[in-house]
C-alpha positions in Angstrom: 113.6 105.5 92.7 111.0 107.8 94.2 107.7 106.2 94.6 104.2 107.9 95.8 102.1 105.8 97.9 98.6 106.7 98.3 97.1 105.1 101.2 92.4 105.5 100.5 89.9 104.1 103.0 88.8 101.5 101.5 89.3 98.3 103.3 93.1 96.6 102.9 95.4 99.2 104.5 97.8 96.1 105.2 98.6 95.8 101.5 99.5 99.8 101.6 102.2 99.2 105.1 103.3 95.7 103.6 104.1 98.1 100.2 105.9 100.5 102.7 107.4 97.6 104.3 109.2 95.7 101.1 109.7 98.5 99.0 113.3 99.6 98.8 112.7 103.5 97.7 112.4 106.7 98.3 108.9 106.6 99.2 106.5 109.2 100.2 103.1 108.7 101.5 99.8 110.3 102.0 97.3 108.7 104.1 93.0 109.8 103.7 91.6 110.5 106.9 89.6 107.3 106.2 92.6 105.3 105.9 93.9 106.9 109.3 90.5 105.1 110.9 90.8 101.9 108.4 94.2 101.1 109.9 93.5 101.2 113.3 90.7 99.3 113.1 92.1 96.6 110.8 95.6 96.2 111.6 97.4 96.3 115.0 99.8 99.2 113.5 100.3 102.6 114.9 99.7 105.2 112.8 103.1 106.7 113.9 104.8 103.1 112.8 103.1 103.1 109.1 104.5 107.0 108.8 108.1 105.9 109.9 107.8 103.5 107.1 108.1 107.5 104.6 110.4 109.1 103.5 108.4 111.9 103.5 105.0 112.3 104.7 102.1 114.5 103.6 98.7 115.5 104.5 95.6 114.4 101.9 94.0 117.8 102.7 97.1 120.0 101.6 97.3 120.7 98.2 99.9 123.2 98.2 102.9 120.5 98.5 106.0 119.6 95.9 104.2 116.2 94.7 101.1 118.4 93.4 103.2 119.9 90.5 104.3 118.8 87.5 107.9 120.1 88.1 108.3 117.5 91.0 109.8 114.1 89.7 108.9 111.0 90.9 108.1 107.5 89.1 105.8 105.9 90.1 102.5 106.6 91.9 101.1 103.4 93.6 97.6 103.7 95.7 96.9 100.7 97.4 94.3 99.7 98.7 92.4 102.3 96.4 88.6 103.4 97.4 86.8 103.0 94.4 85.4 107.0 95.0 89.2 107.7 94.5 89.2 105.8 91.6 85.9 106.9 90.3 87.5 110.7 90.8 90.8 110.1 89.0 89.1 108.5 86.1 87.0 112.1 86.1 89.5 114.1 86.2 88.8 115.2 89.8 91.5 116.5 91.9 89.7 117.3 95.1 92.5 116.2 97.6 96.5 115.6 97.5 95.8 112.3 96.5 94.0 113.0 93.4 95.7 116.1 92.5 99.0 113.7 92.3 96.7 111.2 90.1 96.1 114.2 87.7 99.9 115.2 87.4 100.8 111.5 87.1 98.4 111.2 84.6 99.0 114.1 82.4 103.1 113.6 83.1 102.8 109.8 81.7 103.8 108.1 85.0 103.4 104.9 86.3 100.3 104.5 88.4 99.1 101.5 90.3 95.7 101.4 91.6 95.0 98.5 93.9 90.7 98.4 94.2 89.5 96.9 97.4 85.9 96.2 96.7 83.5 93.6 95.3 81.1 93.3 93.6 82.1 96.2 91.2 79.6 97.8 89.6 79.5 98.7 86.0 80.4 102.1 86.9 83.3 101.2 88.5 84.3 98.9 85.9 84.2 101.2 82.8 86.0 103.7 85.0 88.7 100.4 85.8 88.8 100.0 81.7 89.1 104.1 81.4 92.0 104.2 83.6 93.3 101.3 81.8 93.6 102.5 78.7 95.2 105.7 79.5 98.4 103.0 81.2 97.0 102.7 84.7 98.0 99.6 85.9 94.9 98.5 87.8 96.2 96.0 90.1 92.9 94.2 92.5 94.2 92.3 95.4 93.0 89.0 93.8 94.5 86.0 96.0 96.4 83.3 93.4 95.5 80.1 95.2 97.6 77.7 92.9 100.3 79.5 95.5 98.5 77.4 98.2 98.6 80.5 101.0 98.2 79.2 104.1 97.1 82.2 105.9 96.2 86.0 105.4 100.0 86.9 105.3 100.9 85.0 102.4 97.7 86.5 100.4 99.1 89.9 101.4 102.6 89.2 100.7 101.6 87.5 96.9 99.3 91.2 96.0 102.3 93.4 97.3 104.6 91.3 95.5 102.4 91.7 92.1 102.9 95.5 93.2 106.8 95.3 92.9 106.8 93.3 90.2 104.6 96.2 88.2 107.2 99.0 89.0 110.0 96.6 88.4 111.0 96.0 92.1 113.1 93.4 93.2 111.2 91.2 96.3 111.1 88.2 97.8 107.5 87.7 99.2 106.2 84.8 97.1 108.1 81.7 95.1 107.0 82.0 91.5 104.5 79.2 90.3 106.5 75.8 89.1 104.7 73.1 87.9 105.0 70.0 89.4 
């Protein structure tokens, strides 16, 4: 499986990092400039470590890349976290950086797209954009914890969210125990 992972400048960079750590696939990584700052601010992971988790790294400002073309095959695009600005650009067809260009390509080629928007509360504009993308087949996967699994710490919450992303990709994982009523 070949998956493109975009990490944008929304809070929750740990979700993208944990996805990189747990996805057993070719991982093509694009990190926005704001995401680089968020990774430094919110996590203890050096940027070089995050990059080392990927098969290939792309510069978000470079539009002349193989993945910016529909002729380059990939199975899925996951943007985690996905800023509401990025989500809104994708919904409006704006492809002004590599992440949004790859999303545009994925849409036109009918490839799997998973967006993990990290914002609350959501404005009517963002909700409309989410609905628009959902109707186009995009998976909108907000990082909402499952409290019935009784998370004990932030890592449990992140593992659940990343597990749901992996589920949507059809990838095996052991990040959380399935719910089992007693």
